[in-house]
Every structure is written in structure tokens, then in C-alpha cells.
PyMOL commands that place a pseudoatom at each C-alpha (Angstrom):
pseudoatom trace, name=CA, resn=UNK, resi=1, chain=A, elem=C, hetatm=0, pos=[0.260, -0.231, 0.094]
pseudoatom trace, name=CA, resn=UNK, resi=2, chain=A, elem=C, hetatm=0, pos=[2.333, 2.204, 0.505]
pseudoatom trace, name=CA, resn=UNK, resi=3, chain=A, elem=C, hetatm=0, pos=[4.656, 1.695, -2.655]
pseudoatom trace, name=CA, resn=UNK, resi=4, chain=A, elem=C, hetatm=0, pos=[1.129, 2.939, -3.901]
pseudoatom trace, name=CA, resn=UNK, resi=5, chain=A, elem=C, hetatm=0, pos=[1.371, 5.561, -1.966]
pseudoatom trace, name=CA, resn=UNK, resi=6, chain=A, elem=C, hetatm=0, pos=[4.842, 6.846, -2.503]
pseudoatom trace, name=CA, resn=UNK, resi=7, chain=A, elem=C, hetatm=0, pos=[4.658, 6.278, -6.391]
pseudoatom trace, name=CA, resn=UNK, resi=8, chain=A, elem=C, hetatm=0, pos=[2.289, 8.851, -7.393]
pseudoatom trace, name=CA, resn=UNK, resi=9, chain=A, elem=C, hetatm=0, pos=[4.393, 11.541, -5.296]
pseudoatom trace, name=CA, resn=UNK, resi=10, chain=A, elem=C, hetatm=0, pos=[6.968, 11.313, -7.567]
pseudoatom trace, name=CA, resn=UNK, resi=11, chain=A, elem=C, hetatm=0, pos=[5.758, 14.095, -10.133]
pseudoatom trace, name=CA, resn=UNK, resi=12, chain=A, elem=C, hetatm=0, pos=[4.884, 17.404, -9.449]
pseudoatom trace, name=CA, resn=UNK, resi=13, chain=A, elem=C, hetatm=0, pos=[5.763, 20.404, -7.174]
pseudoatom trace, name=CA, resn=UNK, resi=14, chain=A, elem=C, hetatm=0, pos=[7.417, 19.175, -3.905]
pseudoatom trace, name=CA, resn=UNK, resi=15, chain=A, elem=C, hetatm=0, pos=[6.304, 20.721, -0.408]
pseudoatom trace, name=CA, resn=UNK, resi=16, chain=A, elem=C, hetatm=0, pos=[9.854, 22.724, -0.541]
pseudoatom trace, name=CA, resn=UNK, resi=17, chain=A, elem=C, hetatm=0, pos=[8.882, 24.790, -3.386]
pseudoatom trace, name=CA, resn=UNK, resi=18, chain=A, elem=C, hetatm=0, pos=[5.165, 24.915, -2.592]
pseudoatom trace, name=CA, resn=UNK, resi=19, chain=A, elem=C, hetatm=0, pos=[6.480, 26.279, 0.394]
pseudoatom trace, name=CA, resn=UNK, resi=20, chain=A, elem=C, hetatm=0, pos=[9.030, 28.906, -1.146]
pseudoatom trace, name=CA, resn=UNK, resi=21, chain=A, elem=C, hetatm=0, pos=[6.291, 29.925, -3.181]
pseudoatom trace, name=CA, resn=UNK, resi=22, chain=A, elem=C, hetatm=0, pos=[3.984, 30.729, -0.512]
pseudoatom trace, name=CA, resn=UNK, resi=23, chain=A, elem=C, hetatm=0, pos=[6.988, 32.910, 1.275]
pseudoatom trace, name=CA, resn=UNK, resi=24, chain=A, elem=C, hetatm=0, pos=[8.022, 34.705, -1.805]
pseudoatom trace, name=CA, resn=UNK, resi=25, chain=A, elem=C, hetatm=0, pos=[4.240, 35.887, -1.872]
pseudoatom trace, name=CA, resn=UNK, resi=26, chain=A, elem=C, hetatm=0, pos=[4.178, 36.918, 1.010]
pseudoatom trace, name=CA, resn=UNK, resi=27, chain=A, elem=C, hetatm=0, pos=[7.346, 38.878, 0.921]
pseudoatom trace, name=CA, resn=UNK, resi=28, chain=A, elem=C, hetatm=0, pos=[6.129, 40.616, -2.305]
pseudoatom trace, name=CA, resn=UNK, resi=29, chain=A, elem=C, hetatm=0, pos=[2.648, 41.038, -0.503]
pseudoatom trace, name=CA, resn=UNK, resi=30, chain=A, elem=C, hetatm=0, pos=[4.631, 42.910, 2.445]
pseudoatom trace, name=CA, resn=UNK, resi=31, chain=A, elem=C, hetatm=0, pos=[6.564, 45.031, 0.585]
pseudoatom trace, name=CA, resn=UNK, resi=32, chain=A, elem=C, hetatm=0, pos=[3.542, 46.633, -1.535]
pseudoatom trace, name=CA, resn=UNK, resi=33, chain=A, elem=C, hetatm=0, pos=[1.930, 47.050, 2.354]
pseudoatom trace, name=CA, resn=UNK, resi=34, chain=A, elem=C, hetatm=0, pos=[4.737, 48.728, 3.479]
pseudoatom trace, name=CA, resn=UNK, resi=35, chain=A, elem=C, hetatm=0, pos=[5.034, 50.890, 0.910]
pseudoatom trace, name=CA, resn=UNK, resi=36, chain=A, elem=C, hetatm=0, pos=[1.169, 51.898, 0.320]
pseudoatom trace, name=CA, resn=UNK, resi=37, chain=A, elem=C, hetatm=0, pos=[1.423, 52.419, 4.544]
pseudoatom trace, name=CA, resn=UNK, resi=38, chain=A, elem=C, hetatm=0, pos=[4.412, 54.683, 4.179]
pseudoatom trace, name=CA, resn=UNK, resi=39, chain=A, elem=C, hetatm=0, pos=[2.753, 56.953, 1.520]
pseudoatom trace, name=CA, resn=UNK, resi=40, chain=A, elem=C, hetatm=0, pos=[-0.187, 57.226, 3.584]
pseudoatom trace, name=CA, resn=UNK, resi=41, chain=A, elem=C, hetatm=0, pos=[2.049, 57.898, 6.572]
pseudoatom trace, name=CA, resn=UNK, resi=42, chain=A, elem=C, hetatm=0, pos=[3.400, 61.088, 4.866]
pseudoatom trace, name=CA, resn=UNK, resi=43, chain=A, elem=C, hetatm=0, pos=[0.445, 62.645, 4.342]
pseudoatom trace, name=CA, resn=UNK, resi=44, chain=A, elem=C, hetatm=0, pos=[-0.287, 62.626, 8.043]
pseudoatom trace, name=CA, resn=UNK, resi=45, chain=A, elem=C, hetatm=0, pos=[0.347, 66.121, 9.471]
pseudoatom trace, name=CA, resn=UNK, resi=46, chain=A, elem=C, hetatm=0, pos=[3.169, 66.782, 11.758]
pseudoatom trace, name=CA, resn=UNK, resi=47, chain=A, elem=C, hetatm=0, pos=[1.254, 68.265, 14.656]
pseudoatom trace, name=CA, resn=UNK, resi=48, chain=A, elem=C, hetatm=0, pos=[-2.278, 68.262, 14.943]
pseudoatom trace, name=CA, resn=UNK, resi=49, chain=A, elem=C, hetatm=0, pos=[-4.426, 71.068, 17.242]
pseudoatom trace, name=CA, resn=UNK, resi=50, chain=A, elem=C, hetatm=0, pos=[-4.662, 70.413, 20.629]
pseudoatom trace, name=CA, resn=UNK, resi=51, chain=A, elem=C, hetatm=0, pos=[-8.793, 70.027, 21.001]
pseudoatom trace, name=CA, resn=UNK, resi=52, chain=A, elem=C, hetatm=0, pos=[-11.091, 72.794, 22.207]
pseudoatom trace, name=CA, resn=UNK, resi=53, chain=A, elem=C, hetatm=0, pos=[-11.287, 72.879, 25.756]
pseudoatom trace, name=CA, resn=UNK, resi=54, chain=A, elem=C, hetatm=0, pos=[-15.087, 72.414, 26.908]
pseudoatom trace, name=CA, resn=UNK, resi=55, chain=A, elem=C, hetatm=0, pos=[-16.366, 74.951, 29.209]
pseudoatom trace, name=CA, resn=UNK, resi=56, chain=A, elem=C, hetatm=0, pos=[-17.640, 73.348, 32.823]
pseudoatom trace, name=CA, resn=UNK, resi=57, chain=A, elem=C, hetatm=0, pos=[-20.475, 74.952, 33.995]
for i in range(1, 57): cmd.bond("trace and resi %d" % i, "trace and resi %d" % (i + 1))
show_as sticks, trace
zoom trace
């Protein structure tokens, strides 16, 4: 029975190749997300106005 299972797994992509492609996809996605975050952070003002003080009665 194990001979049949082992014989069927000889072709195709190995686990190492699939893992490499997954890690590569995560690195590419992280690069684009980091670039987008950097662009958005450049639009944020350096300081914000202080909130108006509420009148207490």
C-alpha cells in the first residue's frame, strides 16, 4: 500500500517548492503593503491641533 502512495508522489511540485512560493508571495505582499503604508503616513500632519476645551458649568 505504501508503495502505491510513494510511487504517486514522485512528480509535481515538492513541499519545499510550494513553501518557497508561499513565502515569496508573502514577501511581495508585505513589500506593497509597506509601500502603501509609507505613502499614507507621509500625508499625516506632523502635529495636530489641540482639542477645544469644554466649558464646565
